[in-house]
SERO-4910 file (N, C-alpha, C, O; in steps of 0.05 Angstrom, whole numbers):
BEGIN
 pado doro    nc1    nc2    nc3   cac1   cac2   cac3    cc1    cc2    cc3    oc1    oc2    oc3
  Met    A    399   -419    951    405   -392    937    387   -389    913    381   -407    898
  Gly    A    380   -364    910    367   -357    887    387   -355    860    411   -351    862
  Arg    A    375   -359    839    393   -357    816    396   -331    808    377   -315    808
  Ala    A    421   -324    801    431   -297    796    418   -287    769    419   -303    750
  Arg    A    409   -265    767    397   -254    743    416   -248    722    436   -234    728
  Ser    A    412   -256    699    435   -248    679    430   -219    671    407   -210    672
  Ala    A    450   -205    663    450   -178    655    435   -177    630    438   -195    613
  Pro    A    418   -155    624    403   -152    600    420   -151    577    439   -135    578
  Thr    A    416   -164    555    432   -163    532    427   -138    516    406   -126    520
  Ala    A    444   -130    497    441   -105    482    418   -110    463    404    -91    456
  Ala    A    411   -134    455    388   -138    438    363   -130    451    345   -118    439
  Arg    A    362   -137    480    338   -133    494    331   -100    500    309    -90    506
  Leu    A    356    -87    499    352    -58    504    346    -41    481    340    -17    485
  His    A    348    -51    457    341    -36    433    312    -38    427    301    -60    427
  Thr    A    300    -18    422    272    -17    410    273    -15    380    292     -6    367
  Val    A    250    -26    369    249    -28    340    233     -5    327    212      3    338
  Ala    A    242      5    305    231     26    288    219     13    264    229     -6    253
  Thr    A    196     25    257    182     15    230    183     40    213    173     60    220
  Leu    A    196     37    190    200     58    169    181     52    145    176     29    138
  Val    A    173     72    133    158     70    106    175     83     86    180    107     89
  Leu    A    185     69     66    203     82     47    186     83     20    174     64     11
  Thr    A    185    107      8    175    110    -19    198    115    -38    215    132    -34
  Val    A    198    101    -60    222    101    -79    213    105   -106    191     96   -114
  Ile    A    229    121   -123    226    124   -149    250    128   -164    268    142   -154
  Gly    A    252    117   -187    277    122   -203    273    115   -233    251    106   -240
  Asp    A    290    119   -251    291    109   -277    296     81   -276    314     71   -263
  Asp    A    277     66   -292    277     38   -293    302     28   -303    310     36   -325
  Arg    A    316      9   -288    340     -3   -296    344    -28   -280    332    -31   -259
  Thr    A    361    -47   -288    367    -70   -273    381    -63   -248    398    -45   -246
  Gly    A    374    -79   -227    389    -76   -204    377    -57   -182    389    -54   -161
  Leu    A    353    -43   -187    347    -22   -168    335    -36   -142    337    -24   -120
  Val    A    324    -59   -144    315    -71   -117    337    -80   -102    336    -76    -78
  Asp    A    359    -92   -113    383    -99   -101    398    -73    -88    410    -75    -66
  Ala    A    397    -53   -102    409    -28    -91    395    -19    -65    407     -9    -46
  Leu    A    367    -25    -64    352    -15    -40    356    -38    -18    360    -31      5
  Ala    A    354    -60    -25    354    -83     -7    381    -85      8    382    -92     31
  Glu    A    403    -80     -6    428    -83      5    434    -67     30    443    -80     49
  Pro    A    429    -42     34    434    -24     56    413    -34     77    421    -36    101
  Ile    A    387    -42     70    370    -51     92    382    -75    105    382    -76    130
  Ala    A    392    -94     90    401   -120     99    426   -115    116    429   -128    137
  Arg    A    445    -95    108    469    -91    119    465    -80    150    481    -85    168
  His    A    441    -64    152    433    -54    179    415    -71    194    400    -62    212
  Asp    A    416    -97    187    396   -116    201    365   -110    198    349   -116    216
  Gly    A    359    -97    176    331    -89    176    315   -114    163    327   -132    150
  Ser    A    292   -113    167    272   -133    156    253   -119    135    239    -99    140
  Trp    A    253   -133    111    238   -122     92    207   -133     93    201   -153     81
  Asp    A    190   -118    108    166   -131    115    144   -132     94    129   -152     94
  Arg    A    142   -113     79    121   -110     58    128    -91     37    141    -71     42
  Ser    A    120    -96     12    124    -77     -9    104    -80    -31     92   -101    -36
  His    A    102    -57    -44     89    -58    -71    105    -41    -91    109    -17    -88
  Met    A    115    -54   -110    133    -42   -129    125    -47   -159    114    -68   -165
  Ala    A    130    -29   -177    123    -34   -205    138    -15   -223    148      6   -214
  Arg    A    140    -21   -247    151     -4   -269    125      9   -281    106     -4   -290
  Leu    A    127     38   -280    106     53   -290    118     75   -308    134     91   -299
  Ala    A    111     75   -335    118     97   -351    147    100   -353    157    123   -353
  Gly    A    162     78   -353    192     83   -353    206     88   -328    231     90   -326
  Lys    A    189     91   -306    198     94   -279    195     69   -264    177     53   -271
  Phe    A    212     64   -245    207     45   -224    200     55   -197    216     69   -185
  Ala    A    176     51   -187    167     64   -165    155     41   -143    149     18   -150
  Gly    A    154     50   -118    144     31   -100    144     43    -72    153     65    -66
  Ile    A    133     25    -54    132     32    -24    140      8     -9    132    -14    -17
  Val    A    156     10     12    169    -11     26    166     -7     54    172     16     63
  Val    A    156    -26     72    156    -22     99    178    -39    110    180    -63    105
  Val    A    197    -26    128    221    -37    136    219    -36    168    210    -16    180
  Thr    A    229    -57    181    232    -55    211    261    -60    219    273    -79    208
  Leu    A    273    -44    236    301    -46    245    303    -36    272    285    -23    282
  Ala    A    326    -42    285    331    -29    310    334      0    310    345     11    290
  Asp    A    325     14    330    326     44    330    356     55    323    360     75    309
  His    A    375     40    335    402     52    332    417     50    306    439     60    301
  His    A    399     34    287    408     33    259    396     54    238    404     57    215
  Val    A    376     67    250    357     84    233    374    106    218    371    110    194
  Asp    A    392    121    233    405    144    224    425    133    203    429    145    182
  Ala    A    438    110    209    458    100    189    444     93    163    454    100    142
  Leu    A    422     78    163    407     71    142    396     96    127    396     95    102
  Asn    A    388    115    139    380    141    125    402    152    110    399    163     88
  Gly    A    426    150    121    450    161    107    456    146     81    464    158     61
  Glu    A    453    121     82    458    106     57    436    107     37    442    106     13
  Leu    A    414    109     45    390    115     26    392    142     14    384    146     -9
  Leu    A    401    161     29    408    189     17    427    186     -4    425    201    -24
  Ser    A    447    168     -1    469    167    -23    459    155    -47    470    159    -69
  Leu    A    436    139    -45    423    129    -71    411    151    -86    411    151   -111
  Arg    A    402    171    -72    390    197    -86    414    213   -100    413    221   -123
  Thr    A    435    216    -84    457    232    -92    471    219   -116    481    233   -134
  Ser    A    472    194   -117    483    181   -140    464    177   -165    472    165   -185
  Gly    A    440    185   -162    420    188   -183    406    161   -190    392    158   -210
  Leu    A    412    140   -172    400    115   -175    371    114   -167    355    107   -183
  Leu    A    365    122   -143    337    121   -131    332    145   -116    350    155   -102
  Asp    A    308    156   -118    301    178    -98    282    162    -77    261    152    -83
  Val    A    293    163    -53    282    150    -30    273    169     -7    289    184      4
  Ser    A    246    168     -1    238    182     23    231    166     45    219    145     42
  Val    A    238    174     68    233    157     91    216    171    112    221    194    120
  Ala    A    196    157    122    178    165    142    175    143    163    177    120    158
  Met    A    171    153    185    165    137    210    134    126    209    115    141    206
  Ala    A    132     99    213    105     89    211     88     99    234     99    105    256
  Ala    A     62    102    231     43    110    252     42     88    273     46     64    266
  Pro    A     35     95    297     32     72    317      6     54    310    -14     62    298
  Asp    A     11     30    318    -11     11    310    -37     21    323    -36     32    345
  Glu    A    -61     18    310    -85     25    319    -96      1    336    -91    -22    330
  Pro    A   -113      9    357   -123    -14    374   -138    -32    356   -148    -25    335
  Asp    A   -140    -59    367   -155    -78    350   -184    -71    351   -195    -63    371
  Arg    A   -197    -75    327   -223    -70    321   -235    -85    300   -222    -92    280
  Ser    A   -262    -92    303   -273   -108    280   -275    -91    256   -283    -67    259
  Glu    A   -269   -101    232   -271    -87    206   -285   -104    185   -282   -129    185
  Ser    A   -301    -92    168   -310   -105    147   -297    -97    120   -297    -73    113
  Met    A   -287   -115    105   -272   -110     79   -289   -120     57   -301   -141     58
  Met    A   -289   -104     34   -300   -112      9   -282   -106    -12   -266    -87    -11
  Thr    A   -285   -123    -36   -268   -118    -58   -286   -106    -80   -310   -113    -82
  Leu    A   -275    -87    -96   -289    -77   -119   -272    -78   -144   -248    -72   -145
  His    A   -287    -86   -166   -273    -89   -191   -287    -74   -213   -311    -78   -217
  Leu    A   -273    -58   -228   -286    -41   -246   -273    -42   -275   -249    -42   -277
  Val    A   -288    -43   -295   -277    -42   -322   -295    -24   -338   -319    -25   -336
  Gly    A   -282     -8   -355   -295     10   -371   -279     28   -391   -255     31   -387
  Gln    A   -292     39   -411   -278     54   -431   -260     78   -415   -270     93   -399
  Asp    A   -236     79   -420   -220    100   -407   -228    126   -414   -232    132   -437
  Arg    A   -230    143   -392   -234    169   -397   -230    184   -369   -230    172   -348
  Pro    A   -227    212   -369   -217    225   -344   -241    224   -325   -264    223   -334
  Gly    A   -236    224   -299   -256    224   -278   -267    201   -265   -282    203   -245
  Ile    A   -259    177   -276   -270    152   -265   -263    148   -238   -281    143   -221
  Val    A   -236    150   -231   -226    147   -202   -237    168   -184   -243    162   -161
  Ser    A   -239    191   -194   -248    215   -180   -279    210   -170   -286    216   -147
  Glu    A   -295    199   -189   -323    197   -184   -328    173   -163   -343    175   -144
  Ile    A   -313    152   -168   -315    129   -149   -304    135   -120   -316    128   -100
  Ala    A   -282    149   -120   -267    156    -95   -286    175    -80   -289    173    -55
  Arg    A   -298    193    -93   -317    214    -78   -341    200    -69   -350    207    -47
  Ala    A   -353    182    -81   -375    166    -71   -367    149    -47   -382    146    -28
  Leu    A   -345    138    -48   -334    123    -24   -331    140      0   -339    133     23
  Ala    A   -318    163     -6   -311    181     17   -337    194     31   -338    197     55
  Glu    A   -355    199     15   -380    209     25   -394    189     43   -411    196     59
  Arg    A   -387    164     39   -401    143     56   -380    131     78   -383    110     89
  Ser    A   -359    148     80   -339    140    102   -325    113     97   -314    100    115
  Val    A   -325    105     69   -309     80     62   -280     86     58   -275    105     43
  Ser    A   -263     73     69   -237     77     62   -225     58     41   -232     35     40
  Ile    A   -206     68     25   -195     50      4   -168     42     16   -149     58     19
  Glu    A   -167     15     23   -142      4     35   -121     -3     13    -97      0     19
  Glu    A   -128    -11    -10   -112    -18    -32   -126    -10    -57   -151    -13    -59
  Leu    A   -110      0    -77   -121      9   -104   -101     -1   -125    -77      5   -122
  Glu    A   -108    -15   -143    -92    -23   -168   -107    -16   -192   -130    -23   -195
  Thr    A    -93      0   -211   -105      8   -236    -86      3   -258    -62      4   -256
  Thr    A    -99     -3   -281    -84     -5   -306   -101      2   -331   -125      4   -329
  Thr    A    -90      5   -353   -104      8   -379    -97    -11   -399    -73    -19   -401
  Thr    A   -116    -20   -414   -110    -42   -432   -128    -38   -457   -145    -20   -458
  Ser    A   -124    -56   -478   -140    -51   -503   -164    -71   -501   -161    -94   -493
  Ala    A   -187    -62   -510   -210    -78   -515   -206    -99   -534   -193    -93   -554
  Pro    A   -215   -125   -532   -206   -146   -550   -215   -142   -580   -201   -151   -599
  Met    A   -237   -131   -584   -246   -128   -610   -239   -101   -624   -229    -99   -646
  Ser    A   -247    -80   -609   -244    -52   -618   -216    -41   -612   -209    -20   -622
  Ala    A   -201    -53   -596   -175    -40   -589   -177    -15   -575   -156     -2   -570
  Glu    A   -202     -4   -566   -204     19   -552   -193     15   -525   -194     -7   -514
  Pro    A   -182     38   -513   -170     35   -486   -191     31   -465   -212     44   -464
  Leu    A   -184     10   -447   -202      1   -424   -187     13   -399   -163     14   -399
  Phe    A   -201     20   -380   -191     25   -354   -201      2   -337   -223     -7   -339
  Val    A   -184     -7   -319   -189    -32   -301   -179    -23   -275   -156    -15   -271
  Ala    A   -199    -27   -254   -189    -19   -228   -197    -41   -210   -219    -53   -214
  Thr    A   -181    -48   -188   -188    -65   -166   -181    -53   -141   -158    -45   -137
  Ala    A   -200    -52   -122   -196    -39    -96   -205    -56    -73   -226    -70    -75
  Leu    A   -190    -55    -51   -199    -65    -25   -209    -44     -9   -195    -25     -2
  Leu    A   -234    -47     -2   -248    -27     17   -254    -34     45   -262    -56     52
  Gln    A   -251    -14     61   -256    -18     90   -281     -3     98   -282     22     96
  Leu    A   -302    -17    106   -328     -4    110   -329      4    140   -318    -10    157
  Pro    A   -344     27    146   -347     36    173   -364     18    189   -380      4    177
  Ala    A   -362     17    213   -380     -1    230   -409      5    224   -417     28    221
  Gly    A   -426    -17    222   -452    -14    218   -460     -4    189   -482      6    186
  Ala    A   -442     -7    170   -449      1    144   -469    -16    130   -470    -40    134
  Asp    A   -487     -3    115   -509    -17    100   -496    -25     72   -493    -10     54
  Val    A   -487    -52     71   -473    -60     49   -490    -60     24   -480    -53      3
  Glu    A   -514    -66     26   -532    -67      2   -537    -41     -8   -541    -38    -32
  Ala    A   -537    -20      8   -544      8      2   -518     19    -12   -520     32    -32
  Leu    A   -495     12     -2   -469     19    -13   -466      6    -41   -456     19    -60
  Arg    A   -474    -18    -45   -473    -33    -69   -490    -18    -91   -481    -14   -114
  Thr    A   -514    -11    -81   -532      1   -100   -522     27   -110   -524     34   -133
  Ser    A   -511     43    -91   -501     70    -98   -475     68   -118   -471     84   -136
  Leu    A   -461     48   -113   -438     44   -132   -447     36   -158   -436     45   -177
  Glu    A   -468     19   -161   -479      8   -188   -491     33   -201   -489     36   -226
  Asp    A   -503     51   -185   -516     74   -197   -495     92   -211   -498    102   -234
  Ile    A   -474     95   -196   -452    110   -207   -440     97   -231   -433    111   -251
  Ala    A   -436     71   -230   -425     56   -253   -444     58   -278   -434     60   -300
  Asn    A   -471     59   -274   -486     65   -297   -483     91   -307   -486     95   -331
  Glu    A   -478    110   -291   -474    140   -301   -448    141   -319   -447    153   -340
  Leu    A   -427    127   -307   -402    128   -320   -399    107   -344   -380    107   -359
  Met    A   -419     90   -346   -420     70   -368   -397     52   -364   -383     47   -384
  Val    A   -391     40   -340   -369     23   -335   -382     -2   -322   -405     -1   -313
  Asp    A   -370    -23   -322   -379    -48   -308   -366    -49   -282   -341    -45   -280
  Leu    A   -381    -54   -261   -374    -54   -232   -382    -76   -218   -406    -82   -219
  Glu    A   -365    -90   -205   -372   -113   -188   -363   -108   -159   -340    -99   -154
  Val    A   -379   -114   -141   -372   -113   -111   -378   -141    -99   -397   -155   -105
  Asp    A   -358   -149    -81   -366   -178    -74   -389   -178    -55   -393   -160    -40
  Ser    A   -403   -197    -56   -429   -200    -42   -423   -209    -12   -441   -207      5
  Asn    A   -401   -219     -5   -395   -227     23   -371   -214     35   -348   -222     32
  Pro    A   -377   -191     50   -355   -176     62   -338   -192     79   -348   -209     93
  Ile    A   -309   -188     78   -291   -204     95   -289   -188    123   -282   -165    125
  Val    A   -296   -202    142   -292   -192    171   -271   -199    183   -265   -223    185
  Thr    A   -253   -178    194   -228   -183    206   -230   -175    234   -250   -163    241
  Asp    A   -211   -183    251   -212   -173    282   -193   -151    283   -190   -141    306
  Gly    A   -179   -140    262   -161   -116    263   -133   -124    270   -116   -106    273
  Arg    A   -126   -150    274   -101   -157    283    -84   -167    260    -61   -175    264
  Gly    A    -94   -166    234    -80   -176    210    -78   -206    209    -67   -218    191
***
C-alpha cells in the first residue's frame, strides 16, 4: 500500500510578504526596541536595516519578511507608534525580485571642502552614464588643521552592462577637479551574479 499523504500544514499554505519600513522620530532611548517588538510579536524577520541619528532625529529603513496573514495586524501596531508620537513609520511592499544577471559594482570615495552642489554634480554625472547608486553614505567633519567643514561621501555603484570603467573613472576625476574635491574609485570592479 502506498503511504498516505499528510495534510498540508498551515505553515505551508501561508505565503511570505516582504515589507520595507521607513522610520523617523525624535531621538530617544528605546526606539529600536519599540519597532522590533511588534515585528517579533508577529513572527517577522528583521532582514536588513540602515539606521542612524541625524540632526536630533532617529531615522532608518528596515526590510522585514513575515507571513501574509500577519501583515495587517503588524501595520496596525506600527500605526500606533505614530499616533503615540514615538515613531513615524511608513510601510511599502517590496518590489518583486529581479531575474539573476551579472553586475559590476564599484566603490567611490570623495572628500572635499563642504559646499552646495557636490552630490548633485556627482549624481548627475552618474545618471548620464546609466550608473545606479546602490548605497550612499555622507557626513561632514572638520579638517584637521584649519577646522573648515569637510564633506565625505562613500558610494556603492552599479555599472551598466558593457560599461567602460576607465572612461567613467576619467569623467569622475574631471568632475572632481572642477569641484576641487579628492575622489577615488576602486580599480577592480566587483562582479556579482545578481543572486546576492
